[in-house]
C-alpha positions as CSV (number, residue, x, y, z in Angstrom):
1,M,109.2,110.5,148.6
2,N,107.5,111.3,145.3
3,H,104.8,108.7,144.0
4,I,103.4,108.6,140.4
5,R,99.6,107.6,140.4
6,P,99.0,104.6,138.0
7,S,96.9,106.8,135.7
8,M,100.1,109.1,135.4
9,A,102.4,106.3,134.6
10,L,100.1,105.1,132.0
11,L,100.0,108.5,130.2
12,V,103.7,108.7,130.3
13,L,104.0,105.4,128.9
14,A,101.5,106.1,126.2
15,G,103.5,109.2,125.2
16,V,106.9,107.4,125.1
17,F,105.2,104.8,123.0
18,A,103.7,107.3,120.8
19,S,107.1,109.1,120.3
20,A,108.8,105.8,119.4
21,L,106.2,105.4,116.7
22,V,106.7,108.5,115.1
23,A,110.4,108.3,115.4
24,C,110.0,105.0,113.4
25,G,108.7,106.9,110.4
26,G,105.0,107.1,110.9
27,T,102.2,108.6,112.8
28,P,99.7,106.3,114.8
29,V,96.4,106.2,113.1
30,V,93.5,105.3,115.8
31,T,89.7,105.6,114.5
32,P,87.0,105.8,116.7
33,T,86.3,102.2,116.5
34,T,89.8,101.0,116.7
35,P,91.6,100.6,120.3
36,A,94.7,102.5,120.9
37,S,96.4,99.3,121.2
38,A,95.8,98.4,117.4
39,A,97.2,101.9,116.3
40,T,98.9,101.4,112.9
41,F,101.0,103.6,110.5
42,G,99.4,105.9,108.0
43,P,96.0,106.3,106.4
44,R,94.3,102.8,106.2
45,P,93.7,101.6,102.4
46,S,90.2,101.0,100.9
47,T,89.0,97.8,99.4
48,T,86.0,97.1,96.9
49,A,85.7,93.7,98.9
50,T,82.7,92.7,100.6
51,V,81.7,90.0,103.0
52,E,78.6,88.5,104.0
53,I,77.3,85.7,106.4
54,V,76.0,82.7,104.5
55,E,75.5,80.6,107.5
56,P,73.8,80.8,110.1
57,K,70.5,82.5,108.4
58,Q,69.0,85.5,110.3
59,G,66.7,84.1,113.2
60,A,68.0,80.7,113.0
61,T,68.0,78.4,116.2
62,I,70.9,76.3,116.8
63,V,70.9,73.2,119.2
64,G,74.4,72.5,120.7
65,T,77.6,74.4,121.8
66,E,79.2,75.0,118.4
67,A,77.7,77.0,115.4
68,H,78.9,76.5,111.8
69,I,80.0,79.8,110.2
70,V,80.0,80.1,106.6
71,L,80.9,83.4,104.9
72,K,81.1,84.7,101.3
73,L,83.8,87.0,100.3
74,T,83.6,89.2,97.1
75,G,86.3,91.1,95.3
76,A,89.2,89.8,97.4
77,K,90.9,86.5,98.7
78,I,92.1,85.4,102.2
79,V,95.7,85.0,102.8
80,T,97.3,83.3,105.7
81,E,100.3,85.5,105.9
82,T,100.4,88.5,108.3
83,T,102.4,91.2,106.7
84,T,102.6,95.1,106.6
85,A,102.8,95.0,102.7
86,I,99.0,95.0,102.5
87,R,97.1,95.1,99.4
88,P,93.4,96.0,98.9
89,D,92.4,92.4,97.6
90,E,94.1,90.3,100.4
91,G,93.3,90.1,103.9
92,H,91.8,87.8,106.9
93,V,88.5,87.7,108.5
94,H,87.6,88.6,112.0
95,L,84.4,87.3,113.5
96,Y,82.5,89.0,116.5
97,V,80.0,87.6,118.7
98,N,78.0,90.2,120.8
99,N,80.6,92.6,119.6
100,Q,83.6,90.4,120.9
101,L,86.3,89.4,118.9
102,V,86.0,85.5,118.7
103,S,88.0,84.7,115.7
104,M,90.8,85.9,113.4
105,N,89.9,83.3,110.5
106,Y,92.0,82.4,107.6
107,G,89.2,81.0,105.9
108,L,85.4,81.2,104.9
109,E,84.1,78.4,107.0
110,Q,84.6,77.4,110.5
111,D,82.8,76.1,113.7
112,I,82.9,78.6,116.7
113,P,82.0,77.8,120.4
114,V,78.6,79.4,121.6
115,T,76.4,79.3,124.8
116,A,72.6,79.3,125.1
117,G,70.8,82.7,124.3
118,T,70.5,85.1,121.4
119,L,73.8,85.9,119.8
120,V,74.6,88.7,117.1
121,L,77.3,87.5,114.6
122,R,79.2,89.9,112.5
123,A,82.2,89.3,110.3
124,E,84.9,91.9,109.1
125,F,87.4,91.6,106.3
126,V,90.5,93.3,107.5
127,A,94.0,94.0,105.7
128,A,96.7,91.2,105.9
129,D,98.0,93.3,109.1
130,H,94.8,92.7,110.7
131,A,93.8,96.1,111.0
132,P,90.5,97.5,109.4
133,F,90.4,98.8,105.8
134,S,89.0,102.5,105.7
135,P,85.9,102.2,105.3
136,R,85.5,99.1,107.5
137,V,84.2,96.0,105.4
138,Q,81.8,94.6,107.6
139,S,78.7,92.1,107.2
140,P,75.3,92.9,108.2
141,E,74.8,91.3,111.7
142,I,72.9,88.2,112.0
143,V,70.9,87.5,115.0
144,F,70.3,83.8,116.0
145,T,69.5,81.7,119.0
146,V,71.4,78.9,120.6
147,K,69.6,76.3,122.6
């Protein structure tokens, strides 16, 4: 009886998935910082937008279990619709804490749950399909402490 190893089965499944994507009219594009599961069609658009973290401030100390995040977005607007009809001046914001995605946000202010310790916060403005622009539009990292 033939047995297929799990790793071989995953490779076969990935090949079938890639073939189906190409058959649908596009070539999946995966960047080194984008996981294969987030593959999108064609080259990614660029944007002149910028995003920055206004709150918390670099080096701040927060007491509690939530951090209030305030962002500033310049050169684009937040849209709530997820669509593949992407525009360089519309999108969403993704928030990362310690390089883990914690929020896909449709606004510039929100409270996120936090745990005690030193945390690194980063925001990214992404296209309306939730995939990154090229080049990526990321804020400088903010390091803060939660007590």
